[in-house]
C-alpha positions in Angstrom: 0.0 0.0 0.0 1.2 3.4 -0.9 2.4 5.4 2.2 0.7 8.6 3.4 3.4 11.2 3.3 3.7 13.7 6.2 5.9 16.7 6.8 6.5 17.7 10.5 7.1 21.3 11.5 8.0 22.3 15.0 10.9 24.4 16.2 11.8 21.8 18.9 13.8 18.9 17.4 13.2 16.6 20.3 9.5 17.0 20.0 9.6 16.3 16.3 11.6 13.1 17.1 8.9 12.1 19.6 6.2 12.5 17.0 8.3 10.5 14.5 8.6 7.7 17.0 4.9 7.6 17.4 4.2 7.6 13.7 6.8 4.9 13.1 4.4 2.4 14.6 2.3 2.7 11.5 3.5 1.2 8.2 1.0 3.4 6.3 2.5 6.7 7.5 5.8 8.1 6.4 7.6 11.2 7.6 9.2 12.6 4.4 10.5 15.9 5.8 11.0 18.1 8.9 11.0 21.8 9.3 11.9 24.2 12.2 9.9 27.2 11.0 7.2 28.2 8.6 9.4 29.2 5.8 11.1 25.8 5.8 7.6 24.2 5.7 6.6 26.1 2.6 9.9 25.2 0.9 9.5 21.5 1.8 6.0 21.1 0.6 6.9 22.6 -2.8 9.7 20.1 -3.1 8.0 17.0 -1.6 4.2 17.5 -2.2 3.2 15.6 1.0 -0.3 14.5 1.8 -0.3 16.2 5.2 1.6 18.8 7.2 1.6 18.5 11.0 2.8 21.7 12.6 2.9 23.9 15.6 1.4 27.4 15.7 4.5 28.8 17.6 7.4 28.8 15.2 10.0 31.5 14.3 10.0 33.6 11.1 6.6 32.4 9.8 4.1 31.1 12.3 1.9 28.1 11.8 -1.3 30.0 11.1 0.3 32.1 8.3 2.0 29.0 7.0 -1.3 27.2 6.9 -2.8 29.9 4.7 0.3 29.7 2.4 -0.1 25.9 2.1 -3.7 26.2 1.2 -2.8 28.7 -1.6 -0.3 26.2 -2.9 -2.7 23.2 -2.7 -6.2 23.1 -1.3 -6.0 19.3 -1.2 -3.0 19.2 1.2 -4.2 18.5 4.7 -3.0 20.5 7.7 -3.1 19.3 11.3 -2.2 21.9 13.9 -0.3 20.3 16.8 0.1 22.8 19.6 -0.1 23.6 23.3 -2.5 26.6 22.8 -6.0 26.0 24.1 -7.4 29.5 23.6 -10.5 29.6 21.5 -9.0 32.4 19.3 -6.2 30.1 18.2 -8.5 27.2 17.4 -10.9 29.5 15.5 -8.0 31.1 13.6 -6.5 27.8 12.7 -9.8 26.5 11.2 -10.3 29.8 9.4 -6.8 29.6 7.9 -7.8 26.2 6.4 -6.5 23.6 8.9 -8.5 20.4 9.0 -7.5 19.5 12.5 -6.4 21.0 15.9 -4.7 18.6 18.3 -3.2 19.6 21.6 0.3 18.3 22.3 -0.8 16.8 25.6 -3.2 14.6 23.6 -0.7 13.6 20.9 0.4 10.3 22.5 -3.2 8.9 22.5 -5.0 10.9 19.7 -2.5 11.4 16.9 -3.5 8.4 14.8 -7.2 9.2 15.3 -6.6 12.8 14.2 -4.6 11.7 11.1 -7.2 9.1 10.1 -10.1 11.4 10.4 -8.5 14.1 8.4 -7.2 11.6 5.8 -10.8 10.6 5.3 -11.8 14.2 4.6 -13.1 14.9 8.1 -12.3 17.6 10.7 -10.7 16.9 14.0 -10.6 18.7 17.3 -8.7 17.6 20.4 -10.7 15.9 23.1 -9.4 18.3 25.7 -11.2 21.1 23.9 -14.7 21.6 25.2 -17.5 19.9 23.3 -19.3 23.3 23.1 -16.3 24.8 21.3 -16.1 21.8 18.9 -19.8 22.1 18.1 -19.6 25.8 17.5 -16.5 25.6 15.3 -17.8 22.7 13.2 -21.2 24.4 12.7 -19.5 27.7 11.8 -17.3 25.9 9.3 -20.3 24.2 7.7 -22.0 27.5 7.3 -18.9 29.1 5.8 -18.4 31.5 8.6 -14.8 30.7 9.0 -13.7 32.1 5.7 -11.8 34.9 7.4 -9.3 34.4 10.2 -10.2 35.8 13.6 -8.0 38.8 14.6 -7.2 38.3 18.2 -6.2 42.0 18.7 -8.5 44.7 20.0 -8.8 48.0 18.1 -6.4 49.7 20.6 -3.9 46.9 20.3 -4.0 47.2 16.5 -3.3 50.9 16.9 -0.3 50.2 19.1 1.0 47.5 16.8 0.8 49.9 13.8 2.8 52.5 15.7 5.4 50.0 16.9 5.8 48.8 13.3 6.4 52.4 12.2 9.2 52.7 14.7 7.6 54.6 17.6 9.1 54.4 21.0 6.9 53.7 24.1 7.0 57.4 25.0 6.0 58.4 21.5 3.1 55.9 21.5 1.9 57.1 24.9 1.9 60.8 23.7 0.1 59.9 20.4 -2.5 57.8 22.0 -2.9 59.9 25.2 -2.2 57.0 27.5 0.6 56.3 30.0 3.8 54.5 29.1 2.8 51.7 31.5 -0.4 51.2 29.5 1.6 51.1 26.3 3.9 48.5 27.8 0.9 46.5 28.9 -0.6 46.6 25.4 2.7 45.5 23.8 2.9 42.6 26.3 -0.7 41.6 25.5 0.0 41.8 21.7 3.1 39.6 22.0 1.2 37.1 24.2 -1.8 36.8 21.9 0.4 36.5 18.8 3.0 34.3 20.5 5.7 36.6 19.3 8.7 37.2 21.5 10.6 40.1 20.0 10.0 43.4 18.3 11.6 42.4 14.9 9.0 39.6 14.4 6.3 41.8 15.7 7.1 44.3 12.9 7.2 41.5 10.3 3.7 40.4 11.5 2.4 43.9 11.2 3.7 44.3 7.7 2.2 41.0 6.6 -1.1 42.0 8.0 -1.0 45.4 6.4 -1.1 47.3 9.7 1.5 49.7 8.5 -0.7 50.9 5.6 -2.3 54.4 5.9 -5.8 53.0 6.0 -5.2 50.8 9.0 
């Protein structure tokens, strides 16, 4: 039987190895490539044309959600399973909106990985058992109605304003003056933005803002 070809993407090599060890128990599944960031994933799928990509949300350079959208632009038939530690509803909703067929929590991987792959392989959608049944029902119903066509933006209006000014090179004091808020409030907004986007430094925050178009005049 022809193997089902999988690319793994996670910035932790030991975790990738752990997933490979689990998948090795199946003769039908073959890991054909590994990537440590979103850009490597895109490069690999163009070279290898796998059946499925299993990847984390939190990766350097190009995050999993953006990589999912890129993958779906390259091939709508290529399956994407998000494998992550993030339980927040916003991440789940955004992953499904980006085109992912499944969302599996890392703490469920040892018992649920094969079930997730099999369901997605058979053109189904998969959500981790540790996610609430209410969330699963809501997401699946929204997907069926076509309401997940646009990714959810986890940022508030004020956070988008702060992100725009950060991307344009503004200091915390300049942001505070422009927005008529305290420097401490600016710092709080920046911390919240980084937490929500799972970005750890200003350089990648700026890259995200540029990709999202927050630096354009109409934003």
